[in-house]
C-alpha positions in Angstrom: 73.9 -30.6 -1.3 76.6 -30.7 -4.2 75.9 -31.9 -7.6 77.3 -35.4 -8.8 81.1 -34.8 -9.5 82.0 -38.2 -11.3 79.6 -40.2 -12.9 79.8 -43.9 -11.8 80.5 -45.1 -15.5 83.7 -43.1 -16.2 86.8 -45.2 -15.0 89.4 -42.4 -13.8 93.1 -43.8 -14.1 95.1 -42.4 -11.4 97.9 -43.0 -13.2 96.9 -40.5 -15.8 96.2 -37.8 -13.0 99.9 -37.9 -12.0 101.1 -37.4 -15.5 103.5 -34.3 -15.5 101.9 -31.3 -16.9 103.1 -30.2 -20.6 104.2 -33.8 -21.4 101.1 -34.3 -23.8 100.7 -36.2 -26.9 102.0 -34.6 -30.0 98.3 -35.2 -31.5 97.1 -33.0 -28.6 99.2 -29.8 -29.7 96.7 -27.0 -30.5 94.0 -28.5 -28.8 91.6 -25.9 -27.7 90.3 -25.0 -23.9 87.4 -22.9 -23.8 86.5 -21.0 -20.4 83.2 -19.1 -19.8 82.8 -16.8 -16.9 79.6 -14.8 -15.8 78.0 -13.2 -12.9 74.4 -14.2 -13.1 73.0 -11.6 -10.6 70.7 -14.4 -9.0 70.0 -12.4 -5.2 67.1 -13.8 -3.6 64.2 -11.2 -3.2 66.3 -8.5 -4.9 67.3 -9.6 -8.3 64.6 -9.2 -10.9 63.2 -11.7 -13.4 65.4 -14.3 -12.4 63.3 -17.4 -13.6 63.4 -16.3 -17.3 66.9 -15.3 -17.0 67.7 -18.5 -15.6 66.2 -20.1 -18.5 67.5 -18.0 -21.1 70.9 -18.7 -19.9 70.3 -22.4 -19.6 69.6 -22.8 -23.4 72.6 -20.9 -24.1 74.7 -23.2 -21.9 73.2 -26.3 -23.4 74.7 -25.8 -26.3 78.0 -26.9 -24.8 80.1 -24.1 -26.5 82.7 -24.2 -23.6 85.0 -26.7 -21.6 84.2 -25.1 -18.3 81.9 -22.8 -17.3 82.2 -20.9 -14.0 79.1 -18.8 -12.4 79.0 -16.2 -9.9 75.7 -15.1 -7.9 73.8 -18.3 -8.3 72.9 -17.8 -4.7 69.9 -20.1 -4.7 70.8 -24.3 -4.5 67.3 -24.9 -6.3 68.2 -22.7 -9.1 71.4 -24.1 -9.5 69.8 -27.5 -9.5 67.5 -26.4 -12.1 70.1 -25.1 -14.4 72.3 -28.1 -13.6 69.5 -30.5 -15.1 68.8 -27.9 -18.3 72.6 -28.2 -19.2 73.6 -31.7 -18.1 73.9 -33.3 -21.3 76.7 -30.8 -22.3 78.1 -30.6 -18.6 77.9 -34.0 -16.8 80.1 -32.5 -14.0 79.1 -29.7 -11.6 79.9 -28.3 -8.0 77.9 -26.0 -5.9 79.6 -24.4 -3.4 78.6 -23.5 0.4 80.0 -20.9 2.6 78.8 -18.3 5.1 75.2 -18.4 6.3 73.6 -17.5 2.9 76.1 -19.4 0.5 79.0 -18.5 -1.7 77.0 -18.0 -5.0 79.7 -19.7 -6.9 79.2 -22.9 -9.2 81.4 -24.3 -11.7 80.1 -26.8 -14.4 82.5 -28.9 -16.6 82.9 -31.1 -19.5 85.6 -33.1 -18.3 85.7 -34.7 -14.8 86.3 -32.9 -11.5 88.4 -34.9 -9.5 88.4 -33.0 -6.5 87.0 -29.7 -5.1 87.3 -27.2 -2.3 85.9 -24.0 -1.1 88.2 -21.1 0.3 86.2 -18.7 2.4 88.1 -15.3 2.4 89.4 -14.5 5.7 88.4 -11.0 5.6 85.0 -10.2 3.6 83.3 -7.0 4.8 82.1 -5.9 8.3 79.1 -7.3 10.3 77.4 -3.8 10.7 77.2 -3.4 6.8 73.8 -5.6 6.4 72.8 -4.2 3.4 75.9 -5.0 1.7 76.0 -8.5 3.0 79.4 -9.7 2.2 80.1 -10.7 5.8 77.1 -12.7 6.1 77.6 -14.5 2.5 81.5 -14.7 3.6 82.8 -14.0 0.0 85.1 -17.0 -1.3 87.1 -18.7 -3.7 85.7 -22.0 -5.0 88.4 -24.6 -6.6 88.1 -27.8 -8.6 90.7 -29.9 -10.1 89.7 -31.2 -13.7 91.2 -34.2 -15.6 91.6 -32.6 -19.2 92.5 -35.1 -22.0 95.4 -32.9 -23.2 96.7 -30.9 -20.2 96.3 -33.6 -17.1 94.9 -32.4 -14.0 94.4 -28.5 -14.1 93.1 -26.2 -11.4 90.1 -23.9 -11.8 89.4 -21.1 -9.3 86.2 -19.5 -9.3 85.7 -16.4 -7.2 83.3 -13.3 -6.4 85.4 -10.8 -4.4 84.0 -8.1 -1.8 82.1 -5.3 -3.7 83.4 -2.4 -1.8 83.8 0.7 -4.4 86.8 0.3 -7.1 86.7 3.9 -7.3 89.0 4.9 -4.0 90.2 5.5 -1.8 92.3 2.6 -1.8 91.7 1.5 1.9 88.0 1.1 1.2 89.6 -1.8 -0.8 91.7 -3.2 2.1 89.5 -6.5 2.3 89.4 -7.1 -1.3 93.7 -6.7 -1.4 93.6 -9.1 1.3 91.4 -11.7 -0.7 93.6 -11.0 -3.7 96.9 -11.7 -1.8 94.8 -15.0 -0.4 94.0 -16.3 -3.8 97.4 -15.3 -5.3 99.0 -17.5 -2.8 97.0 -20.6 -3.6 97.5 -19.7 -7.2 101.5 -19.9 -6.8 100.7 -23.0 -4.5 98.9 -24.9 -7.8 101.8 -23.7 -9.9 104.5 -25.2 -8.0 102.7 -28.4 -8.4 102.9 -28.4 -11.9 99.3 -27.8 -12.7 98.1 -25.1 -15.4 96.1 -22.8 -13.0 92.8 -20.9 -14.3 91.5 -18.1 -11.9 88.6 -16.4 -12.7 84.9 -14.3 -12.1 83.8 -10.9 -10.7 86.8 -9.4 -9.2 85.0 -6.0 -8.5 88.3 -4.4 -9.4 89.4 -2.4 -12.4 92.4 -3.4 -14.4 94.9 -0.8 -12.8 93.9 -1.6 -9.0 96.2 -3.1 -6.2 93.9 -6.4 -6.1 94.5 -7.0 -10.0 98.4 -5.9 -9.5 98.7 -8.6 -6.9 97.2 -11.3 -8.7 99.3 -10.7 -12.0 102.5 -9.5 -10.2 102.8 -12.0 -7.2 100.1 -14.4 -8.2 102.0 -14.6 -11.8 98.9 -14.8 -13.4 98.1 -13.8 -16.9 94.9 -11.8 -18.1 93.5 -13.5 -21.1 91.5 -10.8 -22.1 94.6 -8.4 -22.2 97.0 -11.0 -24.0 94.1 -10.9 -27.1 93.6 -7.3 -27.1 96.9 -5.9 -26.1 95.2 -2.0 -25.9 92.6 -3.0 -23.8 93.7 -0.9 -20.6 94.6 2.0 -22.8 92.7 5.3 -21.6 89.6 5.1 -23.6 89.5 7.3 -26.7 87.2 10.3 -26.8 83.6 9.2 -28.3 84.0 5.5 -27.8 80.8 3.7 -28.1 79.8 1.2 -25.9 79.7 -1.8 -28.5 83.4 -0.7 -29.1 84.1 -0.6 -25.5 83.0 -4.1 -25.2 85.0 -5.6 -28.1 88.2 -3.8 -27.4 88.4 -2.8 -23.6 86.4 -5.9 -22.4 83.7 -3.8 -20.3 81.3 -6.5 -18.6 79.4 -4.2 -16.0 77.9 -0.7 -16.1 77.5 -0.9 -20.0 74.8 1.5 -21.6 74.0 -1.9 -23.6 73.1 -3.5 -20.5 69.2 -3.1 -19.6 70.1 -3.2 -16.3 72.2 -0.4 -16.5 69.4 1.8 -17.2 68.5 4.1 -14.1 71.5 3.1 -12.5 73.5 6.0 -11.1 76.5 5.6 -13.1 79.4 8.0 -13.0 79.7 10.1 -16.0 83.5 9.1 -16.5 82.5 5.3 -16.3 79.5 5.8 -19.2 82.0 7.7 -21.2 84.5 4.7 -20.9 81.5 2.7 -22.0 81.6 0.9 -18.5 83.9 -1.0 -16.2 85.9 -4.2 -16.9 85.4 -6.2 -13.6 85.2 -9.6 -14.9 88.4 -11.7 -15.6 89.9 -15.0 -16.8 93.5 -15.3 -15.6 95.9 -18.0 -16.2 99.6 -19.3 -15.7 101.6 -20.6 -18.6 103.1 -23.6 -18.6 106.4 -24.1 -16.7 108.0 -25.8 -19.7 108.8 -24.1 -22.8 105.9 -25.3 -24.7 102.3 -24.9 -23.6 99.5 -22.6 -23.1 98.4 -19.3 -24.6 95.5 -17.5 -25.4 94.1 -17.3 -28.8 91.1 -15.4 -28.4 88.9 -13.4 -25.6 85.7 -11.7 -25.8 82.6 -10.4 -24.3 79.8 -12.7 -24.5 76.0 -13.2 -23.4 75.2 -9.4 -24.4 71.9 -10.7 -25.8 68.2 -10.4 -24.6 66.1 -12.8 -22.9 64.1 -14.3 -25.7 60.9 -12.2 -26.2 61.8 -9.7 -23.4 63.3 -6.7 -23.6 65.9 -7.4 -20.7 69.7 -8.5 -20.3 70.4 -11.7 -18.8 72.2 -10.1 -16.1 73.7 -7.0 -14.8 77.0 -8.5 -16.2 78.1 -9.5 -19.4 79.9 -13.0 -19.7 83.6 -13.5 -20.7 84.9 -16.1 -22.8 88.4 -16.9 -23.5 89.9 -19.8 -25.6 93.3 -21.4 -25.1 95.5 -23.6 -27.1 98.4 -25.8 -26.6 101.4 -24.7 -28.6 104.6 -26.6 -29.6 106.0 -23.2 -30.3 108.3 -21.5 -27.5 106.1 -19.3 -25.4 107.5 -15.8 -25.1 105.7 -13.2 -22.8 104.4 -10.3 -24.4 104.9 -6.8 -23.0 101.4 -6.5 -21.9 101.6 -9.8 -19.7 104.2 -8.5 -17.6 104.6 -5.6 -15.0 100.8 -5.1 -13.9 100.5 -1.4 -12.4 101.9 1.8 -12.6 103.1 4.0 -9.3 103.2 7.7 -10.0 106.4 8.2 -7.3 109.0 6.5 -5.3 106.3 6.8 -2.4 104.7 3.4 -1.1 101.1 5.2 -0.9 101.1 6.2 -4.6 97.9 6.3 -6.4 97.3 3.5 -9.2 96.2 4.6 -12.7 96.7 3.3 -16.3 100.0 4.6 -18.0 98.9 7.6 -20.4 99.2 6.7 -23.9 100.3 3.2 -23.3 99.0 -0.1 -22.7 101.8 -1.5 -20.6 101.7 -1.2 -16.7 105.0 -0.4 -15.2 106.7 0.2 -11.8 108.7 3.3 -11.5 110.8 1.7 -8.9 113.8 -0.6 -9.0 111.6 -3.3 -7.5 110.2 -6.1 -9.5 106.5 -6.2 -10.4 105.7 -8.7 -7.8 107.3 -6.4 -5.2 106.0 -3.3 -6.3 102.6 -4.9 -6.1 103.0 -6.3 -2.5 104.4 -3.0 -1.4 101.4 -1.2 -2.6 99.2 -3.2 -0.9 101.1 -3.5 2.3 101.1 0.3 2.7 97.4 0.6 1.8 96.5 -2.4 4.5 98.3 -0.7 7.1 96.7 2.6 6.5 93.2 0.8 6.6 94.3 -1.0 10.0 94.7 2.6 11.2 91.6 3.4 10.4 90.1 0.3 11.5 91.3 0.9 15.1 89.6 4.5 15.2 86.5 2.9 13.9 86.5 0.1 16.9 87.4 2.8 19.4 84.3 4.8 18.3 82.1 1.6 18.3 83.3 1.0 22.0 82.7 4.5 23.1 79.1 4.0 21.6 78.7 0.4 23.5 79.8 2.4 26.8 77.3 5.1 26.6 74.4 2.9 25.5 75.2 0.5 28.4 75.3 3.9 31.0 72.1 5.3 29.3 70.2 2.2 29.5 71.0 1.6 33.3 69.9 5.3 33.8 66.5 4.7 32.1 66.0 1.6 33.9 66.4 3.2 37.4 64.7 6.3 36.4 61.8 4.4 35.3 61.1 3.5 39.2 60.8 7.0 39.7 58.3 8.4 37.2 55.3 10.2 38.6 52.9 8.9 35.9 52.7 5.1 35.2 52.2 5.3 31.4 55.8 6.6 31.3 57.3 3.6 32.9 57.0 1.4 30.1 58.3 3.9 27.8 61.6 3.9 29.7 62.0 0.4 30.2 61.5 -0.1 26.2 64.2 2.6 25.5 66.5 0.7 28.0 66.1 -2.3 26.1 66.6 -0.7 23.1 69.5 0.9 23.9 71.1 -2.5 25.8 70.5 -4.2 22.5 72.2 -1.5 20.3 75.2 -1.4 22.9 75.5 -5.4 22.8 75.9 -4.9 18.9 78.4 -2.4 19.6 80.1 -4.5 21.5 80.1 -7.4 18.9 80.8 -5.0 16.0 83.2 -2.9 17.8 85.3 -4.6 20.2 85.1 -8.1 19.3 85.0 -7.8 15.5 87.4 -5.3 15.8 89.8 -7.5 17.4 89.4 -10.5 15.2 89.7 -7.8 12.3 92.9 -6.6 13.7 94.3 -10.1 13.8 93.5 -11.1 10.3 95.1 -7.8 9.1 98.6 -8.5 11.1 98.3 -12.2 9.5 98.2 -10.8 6.1 100.8 -7.9 6.5 103.1 -10.5 8.6 102.8 -12.7 5.2 103.7 -9.8 3.0 106.6 -8.8 5.2 107.9 -12.0 4.9 107.8 -12.4 0.9 109.4 -8.9 0.9 112.2 -10.0 3.4 113.0 -13.0 1.2 112.9 -11.0 -2.1 115.3 -8.7 -0.7 117.9 -11.8 0.8 117.6 -13.4 -2.6 119.1 -10.3 -4.4 
């Protein structure tokens, strides 16, 4: 069950919630908003030493150093309740989100009243036959709360944990994550049109130069808070960079050698040389008005060990960003603009960081938004072709299993030795069960996935057509 959202002793003025964003009192100018995102790594049975790690996290959060805390992989509701009780004095408002068969693992804590909440399960989130990966069964999601902030009015906060497919390529492996990024970017645009400040954070399982991040920054209009505070964060890592330097200047939150849970993990050499991977982000949209929000600082946090134990609190580090209200005219910095680089005019170009520079750009006439959408559209179409081939293979396996099962069932009646008959019967049953599984993950899921892919590509094509017509 969700924890309490608004205590009974808090008087919420509905008229205050309707005040336009940005029209705050002068005394509120330069007021800070501090946000934390953290992947706790709280998988049941699989994540080690959850109890001491959760206790350590609770003691840190109880200090109340952030206005809003977004956690991912807090899978077990009892552990959420334990943490909520530990930090209730600092964060009286909280929400745990339920999606899929095993939960979303998403929770949000706030010092300010939560006025509404919503879970958005992603339409595409892995495949049913990838049981060990588990994304299909938890149904990865984005969780939204509206928070009543004293200076910003009602703001939207999105917390997400995206599909865990490898971010190293090929790009088709990331097709589901691209669809998730598109879905979230669309929701962010809707919130922005409503006049709210919007924040989107979490474990995006994507490197800064990937297509999912390009969609969020290009189409979603989101700014990367760490990149705002560290304009060279996405530069190619210099030779000999230390893990500490990578944390401070590049925001590496995962697979850092400073994290004890990285020890013994098969991390590629190029990732170790770069000091880890940047997978956790805090994005935000600035005000539609001339004056508004800017990121004043952003840093990797929760790097300490559990007290008395030589182990990190999670296999990820956290990310903290501080935003301030300013009456200065907000002019976007180069680092917050076009988000990706295409090597050539081809829509299937590989995306990677600009050599020797911190700015991602498009080598085409399109806007950053159009380029990101085109790159995602081309990749999702390529994945769709691979998915159809997979469906055909699974369907062929289903037919073969059914034929073999029938053959074994019939043949068992003609065996000269009686002990052979039960073996044939068991084999027929196993093949029949496997065939039924192939029916589901092959034909039924294949058609389901194809329809969802078609819906995403249709939406992208419509956006591109509208963009071309507006020129």
